[in-house]
C-alpha positions as CSV (number, residue, x, y, z in Angstrom):
1,L,0.0,-0.4,-0.3
2,E,1.4,3.3,-1.2
3,S,0.7,6.1,1.3
4,P,-1.0,4.5,4.3
5,A,-3.4,6.8,6.7
6,N,-3.6,6.9,10.2
7,A,-8.0,6.8,9.7
8,D,-10.9,5.2,11.1
9,V,-12.6,5.4,7.2
10,I,-12.3,5.1,3.9
11,V,-14.5,7.5,1.7
12,P,-14.8,7.3,-2.0
13,V,-15.7,10.3,-4.0
14,P,-18.3,9.1,-6.2
15,D,-18.3,7.2,-8.6
16,S,-14.6,7.0,-10.2
17,G,-13.2,7.0,-6.6
18,V,-15.2,3.9,-5.4
19,P,-12.9,0.9,-6.8
20,A,-9.9,2.2,-5.7
21,A,-11.1,3.1,-2.5
22,L,-12.4,-0.1,-1.6
23,G,-8.8,-1.6,-2.7
24,Y,-7.0,0.9,-0.3
25,A,-9.8,-0.3,2.7
26,Q,-8.7,-4.5,1.8
27,A,-4.8,-3.4,1.8
28,S,-5.1,-1.0,4.5
29,G,-7.9,-2.9,7.3
30,I,-9.8,0.2,7.6
31,P,-13.4,0.3,6.9
32,F,-15.3,1.5,3.5
33,E,-18.3,3.7,4.2
34,L,-20.2,5.7,1.5
35,G,-19.7,8.9,3.2
36,I,-20.2,10.8,0.2
37,I,-23.5,11.0,-1.8
38,R,-23.6,11.6,-5.4
39,N,-26.4,12.5,-7.5
40,H,-26.0,10.4,-10.6
41,Y,-28.3,13.4,-12.9
42,V,-25.1,15.8,-13.1
43,G,-22.4,15.0,-15.3
44,R,-18.5,15.7,-15.2
45,T,-17.7,18.9,-13.1
46,F,-14.3,19.3,-14.5
47,I,-15.4,20.0,-18.2
48,E,-17.9,23.0,-17.4
49,P,-17.4,26.0,-19.3
50,T,-16.6,28.5,-16.3
51,Q,-15.4,28.2,-12.3
52,K,-18.8,29.4,-11.4
53,V,-20.9,26.8,-13.3
54,R,-18.0,24.0,-12.0
55,E,-18.4,25.1,-8.5
56,L,-22.5,24.7,-8.7
57,G,-22.0,21.5,-10.4
58,V,-20.0,20.4,-7.4
59,K,-22.4,21.7,-4.9
60,L,-25.7,19.6,-6.9
61,K,-23.6,16.5,-7.9
62,H,-22.5,15.4,-3.9
63,S,-23.6,15.8,-0.6
64,A,-22.1,14.6,2.3
65,N,-23.2,11.8,4.6
66,R,-23.1,12.9,8.1
67,S,-24.0,9.6,10.0
68,V,-20.4,8.3,8.9
69,V,-18.3,11.4,8.6
70,E,-19.0,13.3,12.1
71,G,-16.3,12.7,14.7
72,K,-14.1,10.4,12.6
73,S,-10.7,11.0,10.8
74,I,-11.4,10.0,7.4
75,V,-9.5,9.2,4.2
76,L,-11.2,10.4,0.9
77,V,-10.4,8.7,-2.4
78,D,-10.6,10.0,-5.6
79,D,-9.6,8.9,-9.3
80,S,-7.6,11.9,-10.1
81,I,-7.4,16.1,-9.6
82,V,-7.4,18.5,-12.6
83,R,-8.1,21.5,-11.8
84,G,-8.8,21.4,-8.1
85,T,-12.2,22.5,-8.0
86,T,-14.0,19.8,-7.2
87,S,-11.5,18.4,-4.7
88,F,-11.7,21.7,-2.1
89,K,-15.2,21.4,-2.6
90,I,-15.6,17.7,-1.4
91,V,-12.7,18.5,1.3
92,K,-14.6,21.6,2.7
93,M,-18.0,19.8,2.6
94,M,-16.5,16.8,4.7
95,R,-15.1,19.1,7.7
96,E,-18.4,21.2,7.3
97,A,-20.2,17.4,8.0
98,G,-17.7,17.2,10.8
99,A,-15.1,14.9,10.2
100,R,-12.0,15.5,12.6
101,E,-9.2,15.0,9.6
102,V,-9.5,14.7,6.4
103,H,-6.5,12.5,4.3
104,F,-6.6,12.8,0.1
105,R,-5.2,10.0,-1.9
106,I,-5.2,10.1,-5.4
107,S,-5.3,6.6,-7.7
108,S,-3.8,8.4,-10.3
109,P,0.1,10.2,-10.4
110,P,-0.3,13.6,-10.9
111,I,-1.7,15.3,-13.9
112,T,0.6,17.6,-15.3
113,H,-0.2,17.2,-18.9
114,A,-2.9,18.2,-21.0
115,D,-4.6,15.7,-23.2
116,Y,-5.0,16.6,-27.1
117,Y,-6.6,13.3,-27.8
118,G,-10.1,12.5,-26.1
119,I,-11.6,14.2,-23.4
120,D,-11.5,17.8,-22.8
121,T,-8.9,18.3,-20.1
122,P,-7.9,22.4,-20.0
123,D,-4.5,23.5,-21.1
124,R,-1.1,23.0,-18.8
125,E,-0.9,25.9,-16.8
126,K,-4.7,25.2,-15.4
127,L,-3.8,21.8,-14.2
128,L,-3.2,22.1,-10.7
129,A,-0.5,19.7,-10.6
130,A,1.7,21.5,-13.5
131,T,1.9,24.7,-11.6
132,H,2.1,23.5,-8.0
133,S,4.1,21.3,-5.5
134,L,2.8,18.6,-3.5
135,E,2.3,21.1,-0.6
136,E,1.2,23.8,-2.4
137,M,-1.6,21.3,-3.7
138,R,-2.9,20.2,-0.1
139,E,-2.9,23.7,0.9
140,F,-5.1,24.5,-1.5
141,V,-7.5,21.6,-1.5
142,G,-7.5,22.0,2.2
143,A,-6.6,18.3,3.5
144,D,-4.7,17.0,6.1
145,S,-2.5,15.4,3.9
146,L,-2.3,14.4,0.4
147,A,-0.9,11.5,-1.5
148,F,-0.9,10.4,-4.9
149,I,0.0,6.6,-7.0
150,S,3.4,6.7,-8.3
151,V,3.7,5.8,-12.0
152,D,4.9,2.3,-11.3
153,G,2.6,2.1,-8.3
154,L,0.1,2.5,-11.3
155,Y,1.4,0.3,-13.8
156,R,1.8,-2.2,-10.8
157,A,-2.1,-2.3,-10.2
158,M,-2.5,-3.3,-13.2
159,G,-0.6,-5.9,-13.4
160,H,3.2,-4.7,-14.5
161,E,6.1,-4.7,-12.8
162,R,6.7,-1.2,-13.4
163,R,6.5,1.3,-16.5
164,D,8.7,0.7,-19.6
165,P,10.1,3.7,-20.7
166,V,10.9,2.7,-23.8
167,R,7.8,0.8,-25.0
168,P,5.2,2.2,-22.5
169,Q,2.6,-0.1,-21.9
170,F,-0.4,2.8,-22.2
171,T,-0.7,6.0,-23.4
172,D,0.2,7.8,-19.7
173,H,1.2,11.5,-21.7
174,C,-0.8,13.2,-19.1
175,F,0.8,11.8,-16.0
176,T,4.6,11.4,-18.0
177,G,4.8,14.2,-20.8
178,D,5.5,11.4,-22.8
179,Y,3.2,11.8,-25.8
180,P,2.6,9.0,-28.3
181,T,2.6,11.8,-31.2
182,S,5.0,14.6,-31.3
183,L,3.0,18.2,-30.5
184,T,4.7,20.4,-32.7
185,D,2.4,23.0,-31.6
186,V,3.7,23.5,-28.0
187,I,7.4,22.8,-29.3
188,G,8.0,27.0,-29.5
189,E,6.0,29.8,-28.7
190,S,6.1,31.6,-32.2
191,A,4.7,27.8,-34.1
192,K,1.4,27.2,-32.4
193,Q,-0.5,24.6,-34.8
194,Q,-1.6,20.8,-35.3
195,I,-2.7,19.0,-32.0
196,S,-3.3,21.3,-28.9
197,L,-5.4,23.9,-30.9
198,L,-8.2,21.6,-30.9
199,A,-8.4,22.2,-27.2
200,E,-9.1,25.8,-27.9
201,A,-11.5,25.0,-31.1
202,G,-14.6,24.4,-28.8
């Protein structure tokens, strides 16, 4: 188990944090509880167009189960931190519900590079992990501790000994910056073209 924590209960950020939280609970021996209730009629908040809409989406999407977290030291488990908006709101919500301590564990490595191939992730400067140290991120989200799984730890979780740096087993450019195709548009400031312009086209 990477990054153990002394806590009373493991709480997933639903739904994406549930599988990792189950694994963390099993490996740590700490009970798993649903301390957050999710509204399934609200979509992904981190891809909403404005910060105000994202914050409203977080409020509508999640609510605290006070009976699970009040007076307890909890470990929140989520799949990732992108901008940090959701994480900040979730930690605040847990404290308002009476959690004594809030430790945050993320089941992916820090997202330090934008993704131009599929889901809409922001420009790199808007990614929290690209512009903040681990301690700065912890302070930003308001947790008592914050830890991410390592890149090799992620590969071990998927059945490999480690990441092959020459021929990576998976596309992991969001974590490593090792893009499968050359991003000619981000090589020089004066020559923006090709792939990452797609991120601005919408």
